[in-house]
N, C-alpha and C positions, 0 to 999 in steps of 0.2 A: 739636467734632463733625466739622469738616473733617479734623482729624488722624486720627480714627478711620476715616473713609471712606478716607483715603489708605493706611492700614495694611491695611485690607481689600482694597483694590485691588491693592496690591503682592503680597499673599499669594495672591490669586486668579489672579494673573498669573505665578506661578512664582518669585517672588523667594526668595532664601535668607537675605539679610541686609537688614534695614531700618535705614538710617543716619539717626538722628534728631539732627542738630546743631541743636537748637532748644529753645525753652521754649514749651510750649503755653499758650494764654490761659486754659484751664480744664482740668479733668480729670473726665470724665464716665463713666457706665456704658458708653456706646457706645465710648469710647476704651479702657477696660479690657477689654471684650469683644473688641475688635479686637486688642489686644495678646495676649490669651489665645488667640484664634483663630490668630494668627500662630505663637505658641509651640507650639501643639498640631499645627500643620502644619509643624513643624520649621524655622521661620523665626526667626532670631536678631534681637532688638530691641536695637540698640546705642544708648545714650541719653547725652546730654550732662549732666554735672553742673552746667553753667552757668558763667559767666565773671566772677564778682564777688568772689571771695575772701570768701565768706560761707557761712553755714550753711543758708540757706533751702532748702527742698526743691523743687528745680526739677522741674516736671512735664514729661514723665511719668516722671521718674527715681525717684519714690516709689511707683510702681505695681508691681503684681506682674508677674512674667515679663519683667523688663527687665534689662539689663546696663549699669548707669551707670558712666561712665568720666570721668577727668579728665586733665590734662596735667602732665607734668614736662618740664623742659628741662635743658640740660647745665651752665648756670651762670647767675648773676644777670645779667640784661640780655643774655643770650646772648653774653657776652664772657668769656673765660678770663683773669682777672687774678691769681688766687690758685690754690693747690692746691684742686681741686674734687672733689666726690663724683660729679659727672655724673648726680646723681639729685635735682636741685633742684626743689622744688615750684613750679610756675608760678602766681603769685598771681592770674592772671586765670582761676582755676578755683575751684569751690566745694569744700566738704569736709563730712564727716558719716559716720554709720554706714552709709549706703547707697553710699558711695564705694568701689566694688569693685576698680578697677584704675587703674594709672598707665600712661600711654602717652606715649612720648618724642616730642618735636617742638619747634618754635619758637613755636607759637601757643597758643591757649587750648583749653578743653574741646571746642570745635567741631572743631578740627583733630584732637584726640585721637579723636573719634568717627569721622572720616574714615579716620584711620590704622588703627584697630582694625577698622573695617568692611572695609578692604582686606585686612588680615591674616586676617580671618575667611573672606574669599573663598578664600584659600590653604588655610585649614583644611578647608573643605568640599570643595575640589578634592582635597586630599590624601586625604580620606576616600573619594572616588570612585577615585582612583588606586590606593589600597591595598585596594580592595574591602571597605570596611567595610559589612557587610550585616546587618540593614537599615541604611539610611543614617543618618548622624549626626543626632541630634535637637538642637533648640535647647538643651535642658537640658544635654546632654552637652557641647555647644560652650561654654556658659558655665562648666562645671566644668573643661574643658580649659584655658581661660584663667586661671581663678583658681588652679588647682592647680599650674600650671607657672610662675606668675609668680615673678620674682626678688624676694625680700624686700628692702624698703628699710629699712635700719637704720643710721643715721648716729649713732654714740655721742656725737659732739660736740654734737649737737642737744639733748642732755639735760643738758649741763653748764651750771651757773650762772656764766656769764662773759660779758663783752662779745662775745667771739668766737662764742659760741653763738647770738647773735642773727642770724648769717648764715643759719641754717637753721630751717626749721619742724620741730617735734617729730616724730621717728620712733622706732620701737622694734622689738624682735623680734616678728615676726608681724604681725597685722592692726593698722592704725591709721587714724584718720579722715582723715588728710591724704594717705595713699598707698594705702589699701585693702590688698589681698593683695600688692601689689608691682608691679614693672615687667613689662609683658608680655614674654614670651620666645617669639617666633614659632617659632624653631628647635626649642625643646624641645617646644612644643605639637604641632608636626607630627611630631617623632620619636616622641611618644607615640602618635599616630594610626598611624604606620608600624608600630610595635611592637604594636599592638592594645591599648594601655593606655587603654581608654576608661573614664572615671570613672563612678561611679554617678550617677543623677539624684537630686538633693535639692532639693525645692521647699517653700516655706512660703507660704501664702496667708492664714492667720488666726493670731493677730490681725493687723490691718492694720499696715503700716509706721507707726511712730511713734504707735501707739495708747497712750493713757494708761489704765492699769489702776487703777481707783479701789478701793483695798483696803477702804474703808468702804462701798462699794456692792456688792461681790461677795458672793455667797451660797455659792460653791463654787470649785473649781479652774478655771483658764482652759484651754480646749481649744486645743491647738496643732495646726493643720490644715495639710495639704499632702500630699506623697507622697515616698516613697523607693523607688527600684527599681534593679536591676542585672541586667537581663534577659540581658546578654551573658555574665555571670559564673556560676560554679557556685553561689555563695552570697554573702551579705554580712552585715555587722554594722552597727549604728548606735548612736549614743549622743546623747541630747538633754541640753544643759547650759545653765546660765545663770551670769552673773556681773554684778556692779555696774559701771556705767560704759559709755561708748560704745566704748572700746577696751581692754577688760581683757586682761591678759596670760594666757597659757595656764594658768598654775598658779592663776589665780583662779576658774576655772570649777567649778561644782558640779553633780553629776549630777542630772537629773530623771528620765530613763528610759533603758533600754538593752535591746537584744536582739541575739542572736548566731546565726550559722549559719542565716540565713533563706534558703530556696531562692531562687535567682536569678529564678525564674518568678513569685515572690510579690511583689506590690506592697503596701508598708506605707502606710497612710493612705487617701487618696481619700475614701471614704465614712465613715471613722471617724477620730477624732483620732489623731495620731501619739503624743501624750503629753498628760497632764494636769499643769498646773503651778499650785500654790496659792501665790499671791503675797501673801496676806493677812498673813502673819507673817514674811516674809523681811526681812533687814537689807540695805538698798541702800546703806549708808554706803560711800563710797570716796574716795580721794584725788582732788581736782578735776583734771581734765585741763587742760593749759596753754592750750587754745583755748576754754575756757569760763570767763573771768574774772568774769562776772556771774552765775554759777550756772546756766548754760543747761542743763548736763547733771547737775545735782544729783540729779534723780529718775530718771536713765537706768539701764536694765539692757540687757544683750545676751543674747539667746537664740540659740544655735547648734545645728545638727545636723550631726554628722560621721558619714560612712558609709565603710565600707571594703569594696570589692568584691574577692572572692577568686576569682581566675582559675586559680591553680596554674600549674605548668610555668614557662616562661621569663617569662611576664607577671607572675606573682606577685600581689601586693596593690596595688590602686589606690584612692586616697582621693577623697572628694568632701566638699563642705561648703557649708552655706548658713546665713546669720545674719540676724537682725532686731533692730532697735532698738525698745525699748519704754520706758515710764515707769511707775513705781508711785508713786502719790500719793494724798492725801486733801484734800478741800476742803469744809468744812462750809457754805460759802456757796452752793454749787450748788443750783439749784432742783431739786426732786424729779424724777427721771427724766432729768436732763441730766448730761453731754452726750449729744445724740442724733446718731447717724450717719445722714446722709441719703443716703449712697451716691454723692454727687457733690460737686465742689468748690463753694466759696462765694466768689465774687469781688464780687458785688453786696452792698451794705450793707443790714442789716435796718432796718425802721421799726416803730414801735409806734403803734397807733391802735385805737380801738374799732370793729371792723368788724361784729361781730354784734349790737351794741346792748345789751350786758348791763351797760354802765357800767364795764367793766374793759378795759385795753389788751390787744389781741391783737398778735402778732408777725407782721409781713408780711415774707417773706423769699423772694427769687427766686434760684434756684440755676443752676449752669452747665449743667444738662441740660435747661433749659427748663420747670422746674416752678415755680409760684408758690404757696408755702405761706402759709397764714394760721393760725397756731397759738394756741390759748388754753390756759390752765392749768386743770386740774381736780384733784380730790383725789388722783387716780391718776397724775398727770403731765400731759403735753401731748397735745393732739389737734388735728387740723385742723378748723377751722370747716366746717360742712356746705357742700359745693360746692367745696372745695379739697382737695388742690392742683389748680390749673388748669394744663393743659399747653399750652405754645406750639406753634405750627405746626412741622411737621417741617423739618429742614434741607433746603436745595436739594439735589436729586438723590435724595432719599428720600421725596418726597411721594406720597401715595396718596389719590386717583388721581393719575397723573402730570400735570404741567402741560404742556399742548400746546406743542410747539415747543421744550421745554427738555429737557436730558439727564436721564435717570432710570436708576438703578442697581439697582432692586429685582430684576431678573432675574439679577443676579450670584450666583454660587454661594453666597457667605456668607449673603446675604439670602433667596434662594429656598429654601435648605435649612432655614432657621430657626436656623442656628448663631448668627447674630447677631439678638437679639430687639429688634424696633423698637417694641414695644408702647407704651413711655412715653418715646420719644425725641423731644425738642423742640428747637427753635432755642435757642441759648445765651442766657441772661440774664447779662450782666455789669454792665449799667446798673442803678441803684437805682431801684425803683418810686417814683412820686409818688402821694399820696393826698389826695383832697378830694372834696367834693360838686360835681362839675362840671356836672351837669344839674339841680341845684336840686330834687331830689326828697326831700331831707332825709336821705339815706343816702350813705355815702361810696363813691366809685369808686376803683379802683386802676388807675393807668396804668403799663404796663411795656413797655419797648422791647427787642427782641432784637438780638443782634449782627448778624443778616443783614437788619435793617431793618423788621421788623414792629412796629407800635405797637398794643398790645392794651389795651383798656379792659374791666375786669371789674367787675361789680356786686358788692354786698356778699355775694351768695349764690353767687358764682363764675360766674354767667352772663355771657356776652359782651355788652357793650353794643351796642345797635343802631347800625349804621354802621361797626363795627369787626370785625376788625382792618383797619387800612390799612397800606399798605407804602410805604416811601420809594422814590423813582424808581430804576429800573434805570440803571446806568452802563455804557455799551457801551465796547468798545475803540476807540481813536481810529483814524480812517481811515489806512491805510498809504500812500495816494496823495498825502498832504499837504493835502487839502482841509480847510477849516475846519468842524468839526462844529457843529451847531446848539446843543448843550448840553454839559455836562461829559462827558469821556471819559477813560478810563484809558490810560496808556502806561507805558513804563519810566521816564519822567521825572515824569509826573503820577500819583502813587501815591494814587489815589482809588478809591472802591468804593461799592457799595450797602451800607448798614448803619449801625450806630451803637454807639459805646462811651459817649457822653455820656448822662447820665440825663435823662429828661423832666422839664420844669419847668412848673408850672401858675401862670398869671398872666393877668389881664385885659389883653389887648394892644390892644384897639380901643375901649375905654371904653363897652362895652355892658353892664357890670356882671356879666359872666359869665367864668369862668375858661377860658382857652385852653391848648392844649398846645404847648409850645415844644420843639423837638427839633433839636439840632445833629447833623450827619451826616458820614459818611465821604466824601461827595462835595464837602466843603468848604462846604456851605450850611447856613444856619440856617432851619428851617421853623417855621411857626406854623399850627396847625389848631384849629378851634373844637370844641365838645363833640359835634358831629355828624360830625366827621371832614373837614369842608370846609376848604380853605385860607383863611386870613385874608388880606384884601386887603393888598398891599404885601410879601408874603412868598412865597417864600424870599429871603433875602439871601445871596449867594455871597461869601465872604471871599477877597480876593486883594490882596497888597501891591503897590501901584504908586507908593509914595512915593519920595523923592529920596535916602534914606539907604542904599539898597541896590539892586543890580541886581534886575530883576523875577525872582522866583523861579518855579519850577514849582509848579503847583497841588498841594495836598495835603489831607489830611483834617482834621477837627476832632475832637479827643478830649475837649475841655473841656466840662463842663456849664455852660451860661450862668448868670450871676448877674443878678438883675433889680432895678432901682431907677430912679425917676424923677429924673434929674439936672438937667433943664432946666425942670421945673415945668409941663409942658404936658399932663400927665395920661397920657402914653404912656410906659410904663417902658422905659428903655434896657436893653440887654443887654451884659454884659461877657463877652467870648469870646476865647480864645486860638486860634491856628491852628498846625498842624503845619508850615506853610511855613517853610523854612530860609533865613535871610538872611545877608548879609555874606560876606566872604572866609572860606573855610573852613566856611561854613554853620553857624557856632556862635552864631547869633542867631535871634530869632523876634520875633513881633509880637502885641500884644494890641489888641483893638478894643472900642470903646464904641459899639455900633450904636444909631442913633436909633430910638426906639420905633415910629415910623411905617414902618420898613423902607424899601423902595424908593420909597415915596411921599414920602420926604424927599430924593430925588435919586439920581443915579448913584453918588455916594460917600456912603452914608447913615450917616456917622459924626459924632459930635460933634467940636467944634473941636480941633485938634491931636492927634487920634487917626487912625490906630493909633499905639501907642507901642512902640518896639523895645526889646529887652533881651537881655542875654547869655542863651543857652540852649544848653547843650553838646549836640552831636549824637552821642549815645552809642549808641543802639540804633535799629534800624528801628522805625517805627510808634510805640512806647511812649515814646521819648525822643528826639524831634526837634522842632524848633520850640518852641512854648509849649503843652505838653500838660498843664499843671497848672491846674485850675479856679480862677479867681479868685473873690473874695467882696466883699461890699459892706457898709459900716457907717458910722456917724457918729462922727467924731472931734471932740468938742466940738460945734460947730454945722455942721461941714463934712461932707457926705456924700462918701465917697471909695471908689474901687475899690482892692482890694488883690490883687496878682497877682505871681508870680515865675516866672522860667524855671528850667531845670535848671542849678544852679550860680550863680544870681544872687540878690542881696538882694531881699526883698519890696519892691515899690513901692507906696506909699500915695498915690493920685492923685486930685485933685478933678476935677470935671466938665471943666474946662480945665486939663490938666497943664502947658500952655505948650509952645512949640516946642522940639523936640530939635535942637540944632545939629549933633550927631554921633550916629551910630548907638550905641545902648546907653548913652548918657550920661543921667544922672539928670535927668528933666525939671525945669525951673526952678521949678515950682509944687508939687513933691512936698512932702508933710508927713510929720513935723513939722519945724519949723525949730529948730536947737539950736546951741549953741556948743561947738566941739571943745575938750575940756579940754587936749589936747596942744598946739594951735596958737592957740587963742582965736578961730579963724575961724568964721563962721556957715556951717552946713552944713544941707543938707535931706535928708530921707528917714531911714531907719533907719541906725544906726551900722554901720561896716564889720563884717562877720561874723566877723572875727578878734578883735574886742574883746569878750571874754567877761566875764560877771559875776564879781565878786570872790569869790563863795561857790560857784562851780561846782565840781563834782567831776570835770569833764572834764579830760583832760590838756592841758597848755599848754606852749609856744604851739602854736596850731593855728588853722585857718580853717574855719568851718562853712559848708556849702553846702546850701541848700534843694534837694532833689533828689527827683524821682519822685513827690511827694506834693502834696497840696492844703492851702493855708493855712486857718486858722480864725480867728475873732475872739471875744474876750471880755475882760472886765475881770478879769484874773487877779490883779493886785496890789491890787485894790479901792481904786484911787485916783480913780474916777469917770470914767476914760477907757479906751476899748477898747485892748486890746493885741493884737499880731499874733503868731500861733503858726504855726511851720513846722518840719517834720521834714526830715532830710536826712543828709548825709554830711560828710566832712571832707577837708582837704588831706592829712592823714596817711594816710587810707585811699587817696586817689589815688596818693600816693607808693608805698604798698605794692603797688598794682596794677601799677605800672610796674617794680618791681624783684622779685627773687626771694628776698630775705632773709626771716628770720622776724619782721620788724617788722610789726606789725598796726596798723590804723587804728581810728577810732571813728565810730559813727553817733550822731547827736545830734538832740535836740529843742530848739528855741530859742524864746524869748519875748522880743519887743521891746516896750518901753513905747511906747504911743501918745502919751504926753505928751512925752517927751524923746528918743525914738528909740533909747535904749540898751537892751541886753539887761537883763532883770531880774537882781537880784544873784546868784541861784543858777543862772541859765541860762548855758549849755545843759545839758540833762540827758542822761544816757547811755541809749542804746538798744542792743539786742543785735544788730540787723541793719537792713537797709533797710526803710523803710516805704513800699513800693510802692503808689501809687494812692489811698491812704487819706487821710482828714483826721482831725480829732480831735473827739470828743464831750466836752462840758464841763459839769460839774454838781458840786455839793457832795455827796460820797458819804458823808461821815461826820458831817454836821450840825455842823461847826465854824465855819460862816459863810464859809469860803474854798473856792472852786471848785477841782476837780481837772480836769486835762487827761488824757483817756483816749486812749491810742494803742497800737496793736499793731504788730508788725513780723514779719520772717521769722525772728526769734530767740526765738519761742515765748511771750513774755510779753505780757499786756495790762497796761500800766501806767496809773497814775492819780496824776500829780504835781500837787501844789499849787505856788504860786508860789515856795515855799522849797525845792522838790524833795522834800518829804515825801510819803509815800503812806499811805493809810488802813490800819488794822490788817487783815491778811489779804491785802493787795496787795503786789506785782503778782500778777496771776492767771496761772497756768501752764497752757498748752494743749499744749505739746510740738510745735506745728505753726506753719506760716506763716499769719499773720493779714494779710489784705488789707483786709477790710471795716472801715468806721468803726462803732464800737459804736452801739447804739440804747439809749435811756433811757426808762423809763416805769414805770407801775404795773400789773403784770399780774395781781396777786392781790388788788388792792383794799384793801391794808392801809395805804395812805398813804405807803409807802416805795418807793424806787426799785429797779427791776430793771435789770440791765445785760446786753445780749445782743450776741454777736458770733459770726461763723462763721470757719471756717478752710479753707484750700485742700485739706486732706486730707479734707474732707467732714463735719466735726463742728460741731454748733451748741451753743454754750454760753449759759446764762442763770444769772446770779448774783443773789442778794439783796444789798442794801446797807442801810446805815443812813441814807442820804440820804432826804430827805423831798420828797414831791411839791410842797409849797408852799415849798420851799427854792430855792436858786439853781440853776436848770436853764437854762443860758445858750446852749448849742449842742447840742440833744438828739440829733442824728443827722447823717448825711452831708448836706453842703450846708445845714445849719442846721435845716431844718424839713421837715414832711411834704410840702410842695409843692416842695421842692428849690430854693427861690429863692436860696439863698446870701446872703441879706440878713439881717443881724443884727436889723433892726427889723421883720421879718415876724413877726406875732403867732403864738405857739404856745399850746398848751393849758395851759401852766405859768404860774402867776401870780406866781412868785417871782423872775422875771428882773430886776425892778427893786429887789430887796433888795441891801443892801450890808453888808459887815462893819463892826464897831464901830470898827476902825482898819485902815489899809492895811498891806500886807505890805512893810515897809521892810527894808533890810539889817539894821538893828538888831534888828527884830522877828524876822526869820529867824534871826539869830545866837542869840537867846534861846531858840529852839526846839531848838538843836542840842546834843545831849549827845555829848561826846567818846567814842569807842569805846575799849574796852580794847585797847591795842596788841598784847596777846598773843592775843587772840581772833580766830579766822578770820573774815574778813568774809563775810557772807551776804547774798543779795538779798532785798529786799522785806520785807513784814510789819511788824508793830509800828508804831513811830512813823515809820519810814522816815527816821530822822534823817540818815543818810548814804547817798548813792549809793555803790556799791562797785566796787572792782576798777579797776585801770588797764588800759585797753584796749591799751596798748603797753608793752613792756618798757623801752623807752628813748625819750626825746624830747630833741632838742637844745635848747640854750638860745636859739635864734633868736627874736627878738621877733616878735609876731603881725604887725605891720605889714610886716616884711621878707618874710613869707610871701605877702603879697597878690599881689606881682608874679609869684610862682611858680604861683599857683593856676590860672590859665587855662592856662598852659603845661603844667602837670602833667596836666591832664585832656584836653587836645586829642587826644592819640593813643589815647584809651580807647574809641573806637567799636568795638563788638564785634558779631559776628553769632553769635547763640546757636543 
């Protein structure tokens, strides 16, 4: 919502270019309205593709009326050591069908945004100099850049040779790595000088990356937008489609065409530009080299080409716009799904019976401040009466205005009604917690907003008495050097008012009633009772003052606390990570086990030998600094332990007293389990090194896996009677690809470590298609075979469900075509005794599927942070009674091998479905023979330079 306000402010104050070298935390109707408002006021929105060499759709680059760009460089590592194309893809940039332009520089997509914004300033200045009247529009500026770009086509990139690995795939015309080509400022300005202004071509529906379900459609799909060429005498246009994300020109098939349209006529706007019947089309195509796991198997491209006829010396001038869609069928989808909610989903869904009808409802908070409670009916889904509930408006847009605070409602965009604020609320990114906190026999929903409101809604959508409450304001620090009374923000202390952490419900003062635990951006952990009053002893402000690092600057808390009583006094302790950065280079962080009595336990209210330091790479501001991954709690045998990891570090399994760390980041001496190293015979503690893969893994080797950006989960995956640790992340091979500019790609991985011996399970790690930002894993038996599946999504479109052998149930993985951040929720929404699985996407779609899993089967980790109270504790009871069931025999290497059928070597490998016998595709064309243990020393060095500003 802040981004939307910023775009409106810039537009109302006369900007011509909005430079967006960023990735927004959400994508809301307000943000899209703002981008459209800018576009319609002739303001060009230049957007970053993001900096991770990945396909996830960085927001707002997948929104309408934006110009997404990425970076190229002159050679690998910016050094000329061979004959070069000087058109090298910079791997600290993303790729995909929305990647319109390549901009030369030495940095990442963020630099490309700055460079193109500067060049766009020249473009608009040239339009004034050469008396373009009326002035250049944003749509025309976009066309000038795409139509004058120099095509990037390196034939050697398409050769099957070791030498070809130096380049990423390029081809004649558009491709997903380079878009329309390298920007040519000279040509663009020469076109303006000559009066060669392209036609406007805009597409707004279907949405970017929308899945068109051929088994749900009852007629053709409407392609909406507009085409115009008001400066020309007339224009033609043609609408075409082709299979794939980067089809060659000769693959396109005509959908519609019209010629000699008067220049004063606008095509589209209130009527569809074309009707496209996708129900019978054949989308078969050769897989593109950047989709080894089938990411673009269902992809089609729709493009609209227009030609403006000026006559005379100007002649004909082209324009073009394209969109990436998917054509798919999925018989497991619940009737009426997926649903487009019009806003991004970063919060995870929960399932609970809110309306008291005996069936689970879906509780889902969205990025625009709406809290949905959906139930299934014979006609599809509907909100339970009283929902959706809308959160408070963002700061600056509140009505009536807050006395003494800035308010922008009188700005032209809002005062005119061009920006509709009817249902604009503060963003929900945190996952709601659900329980009967006031003991009235009915559930309440506790939901926290990004800007610090804690809302409690009754089962009928009414706000509970005493709420909302708001976290304290955080002022700027005094500039005269005086010591403030409380937390204050500065350029060093990056704290604020608000919360990303989800609320947690637990009895914190032994009164038998649930309290609300909220970790906050000001670096404190708060506890409130069911009336909204602060619980005695809280808040506790986290700050590292130990001996292993210099005292850091204060920072935020992103982690959702996990709760468990470690010392047996009846007050549950809280496991919390802090964004504070420690050590030389600030590539370490700390986790705390806070005494359940809070400040009543003393000035340092932590259990013995806490906090614990760990490697945690300082990669991005806010979302990847310090320890931002939420820890969890469970019993390993008879020992209750905390499990937490940093970005790039192994998970730590730590008892109440982990023992004193002699050095920063060293594995604490009491870490579990203890095991004998098969290579050296030495006794070791903790999980095995992350480069020691299971022998049945389909991941490329050698490599080193890094838990990264996501939260661990716990469950007995191999059914040996001991909890296992699950974590998603990346790899050293991907880090190396980010550092170089060759065509070598890396791999994203999901790993499972045995809680019994610390080793990866035999088939671990499993391959993912992209990063799994901010999510954790839901775990349940989805096919009633006694073995639980690990469900996880990523930026690579699929929701996977791996069992301990790497198999997936029939019909899995589930394809969404979009970036999945939420953790799935599991429950029975239709009352048939079988499980439904729900998840949302950042593009605004909500999915629910039927499964063959049973309610009384193994449902071990039903949703984000384990349970509806968000305790993060495996032993917190849930409404499922099958958690204590076990399979008839554990998943050993031998049993996994017995499941695997060798594939036909002549048959193309395909993702998902069926028995899931093999994970598919090598994520890298080449991999050296270096042993895994030799890579460990390189791991930290490879990642240290990767901190990016998006």
